NUVO-537520 format. One line per field, with one value per residue (C-alpha): residue number from 0; chain; x, y, z. Coordinates in steps of 0.001 Angstrom, whole numbers, plus 500000, padded with zeros to 6 digits. Layout:
num = [NUM,...] $
chaine = [A,...] $
x = [X,...] $
y = [Y,...] $
z = [Z,...] $
//
This chain:
num = [0,1,2,3,4,5,6,7,8,9,10,11,12,13,14,15,16,17,18,19,20,21,22,23,24,25,26,27,28,29,30,31,32,33,34,35,36,37,38,39,40,41,42,43,44,45,46,47,48,49,50,51,52,53,54,55,56,57,58,59,60,61,62,63,64,65,66,67,68,69,70,71,72,73,74,75,76,77,78,79,80,81,82,83,84,85,86,87,88,89,90,91,92,93,94,95,96,97,98,99,100,101,102,103,104,105,106,107,108,109,110,111,112,113,114,115,116,117,118,119,120,121,122,123,124,125,126,127,128,129,130,131,132,133,134,135,136,137,138,139,140,141,142,143,144,145,146,147,148,149,150,151,152,153,154,155,156,157,158,159,160,161,162,163,164,165,166,167,168,169,170,171,172,173,174,175,176,177,178,179,180,181,182,183,184,185,186,187,188,189,190] $
chaine = [A,A,A,A,A,A,A,A,A,A,A,A,A,A,A,A,A,A,A,A,A,A,A,A,A,A,A,A,A,A,A,A,A,A,A,A,A,A,A,A,A,A,A,A,A,A,A,A,A,A,A,A,A,A,A,A,A,A,A,A,A,A,A,A,A,A,A,A,A,A,A,A,A,A,A,A,A,A,A,A,A,A,A,A,A,A,A,A,A,A,A,A,A,A,A,A,A,A,A,A,A,A,A,A,A,A,A,A,A,A,A,A,A,A,A,A,A,A,A,A,A,A,A,A,A,A,A,A,A,A,A,A,A,A,A,A,A,A,A,A,A,A,A,A,A,A,A,A,A,A,A,A,A,A,A,A,A,A,A,A,A,A,A,A,A,A,A,A,A,A,A,A,A,A,A,A,A,A,A,A,A,A,A,A,A,A,A,A,A,A,A] $
x = [818675,816481,812700,811433,809564,807561,807298,803977,803672,803834,807209,808538,807392,809294,812506,812033,814379,817335,816686,816593,820023,821772,824786,823878,827191,829601,828415,829448,828723,827565,826634,826989,824556,824697,821570,822898,819407,815864,815602,819308,821530,825287,826833,830157,833011,834007,832833,832782,830153,830116,828431,827118,826358,825702,827015,829452,827655,824200,821239,819976,821003,819926,816673,815361,812324,808575,808647,810579,808828,811158,811653,815318,816956,815941,819083,817266,817003,820469,821500,819109,820332,818695,819404,821022,819209,815857,816648,818162,814865,812837,815170,817774,819123,821686,821546,818027,818957,819713,816092,815047,816459,818712,822356,823838,823005,824414,824478,823520,820529,818655,815797,814328,815688,819215,819572,817018,817235,820489,822528,825802,827339,830940,831419,834946,836224,832717,830112,826345,823598,820142,817433,813753,811846,810488,811532,808577,807893,806420,804631,807934,809037,805742,806131,809688,809294,805549,802635,803317,806849,805430,802930,805796,808225,805413,803889,804151,807212,808598,808430,809995,812864,813098,812915,812353,815433,816410,817121,820463,822650,826416,828080,831698,832840,835045,835729,833655,834192,832078,833223,833900,832973,829775,829750,827826,829781,829007,827577,830452,833034,832074,833363] $
y = [366135,363728,363794,366288,365227,368075,367977,368731,371890,369986,368438,371796,373373,370691,372105,375604,375147,374219,377342,379487,378133,379713,381867,385487,387293,385068,382408,380793,381181,377699,378118,380660,380412,382473,382875,383599,383318,382837,379408,378676,378062,377678,376694,378460,377857,381501,384680,388431,390804,394169,397404,398097,394608,392373,388811,388412,386870,386924,388251,390647,393771,392628,390996,394218,394414,394736,396747,399755,402473,402089,398296,398642,396423,397298,398182,397144,393527,393104,390035,387609,385664,382601,380777,377422,375760,376706,375413,372225,371638,372281,370102,367827,367259,370089,369735,371224,374293,376487,376071,378473,381228,382934,383750,383272,380581,381212,379524,382752,384154,386271,387146,390633,391126,390101,391738,394537,396743,398706,395885,395236,391813,391172,388096,387437,390736,392107,393868,393709,395714,394399,396382,396895,395049,391728,388506,386109,382770,382843,380322,378836,378383,376586,374301,373401,373024,372621,374787,373972,375342,378690,378643,377870,380585,383171,382306,384876,383065,382548,386263,387206,384793,385856,382181,382920,385095,388735,391269,393054,395371,395335,398290,397120,395064,392051,388354,385736,381988,379130,378635,382343,383822,385898,388515,391561,394801,398334,400418,402879,400093,399285,402356] $
z = [906013,907862,907929,910505,913613,915096,918861,920565,922662,925970,925086,923984,927237,929166,927658,929070,932028,929798,927707,930850,931837,928820,929777,930557,930080,928146,925704,922435,918721,917726,914059,911233,908310,905127,902994,899481,897921,899143,900823,900198,903239,903599,906928,907476,909908,909637,907969,908375,909706,907936,909049,905531,904208,907223,906966,904074,901076,902724,900731,903432,901499,898017,899207,900709,902959,902616,905851,904554,902522,899536,899785,900728,903336,906897,908880,912074,910848,909365,911407,913101,916102,917669,920917,920070,923000,921492,918002,919490,921301,918133,916067,917669,914117,913782,909988,910153,912226,909186,908067,910851,908630,911159,910491,913964,916541,919994,923375,925110,927022,924478,926855,926973,930495,929496,926067,925614,922528,922594,924162,922362,921884,920898,918712,917517,916089,915410,917533,916966,918649,919536,917711,918654,915876,917181,915458,915164,913507,909997,907789,906611,910224,911001,907974,908951,912728,913294,914390,918033,917610,916445,919312,921715,920547,920334,923719,926529,927899,924411,923655,927016,926357,922674,921760,918071,918213,918017,915320,915392,913350,912936,914690,914300,911316,911906,911457,913292,913687,915012,918592,919187,922539,922633,925384,926452,926339,927433,924569,924896,924486,920885,919108] $
//
């Protein structure tokens, strides 16, 4: 990976219009990233989403969560999804995208108005559902992409556009591949 250059807030803000132009109904899965261990990333051409375990080989289930009473994995944060236009703005070097920590990167409008909690997205053979917990930038995200990046994705506009990404859960298991279509589906069509 190349050395990171962190863009200032003003340059990031100049990229807002391109982010707003992301497809609203039918988009594309650009990148799949498995996290087998803390801070480890594996880029995959294809994988499987599973209702019980999330992304095949990812550490979501075994890592657990500090936000559940018993420390078990939070089913509401099983799969994290980030807009590929946002991460491309934060880091034009695609080799650095996995450092954001998300599993799926999509060219798709992830804004609150387009995909509120309960929205279902079909990706390949699988279906995921947007869940309510917000997805925000952490200290690791700031170290990797800069403090202005965290300020940008957590700004009022950033939150409305879900620029840091969204949390989802798998509601239908199935195979996924980079390049697969991502599309909104009616909630009743997923069962």
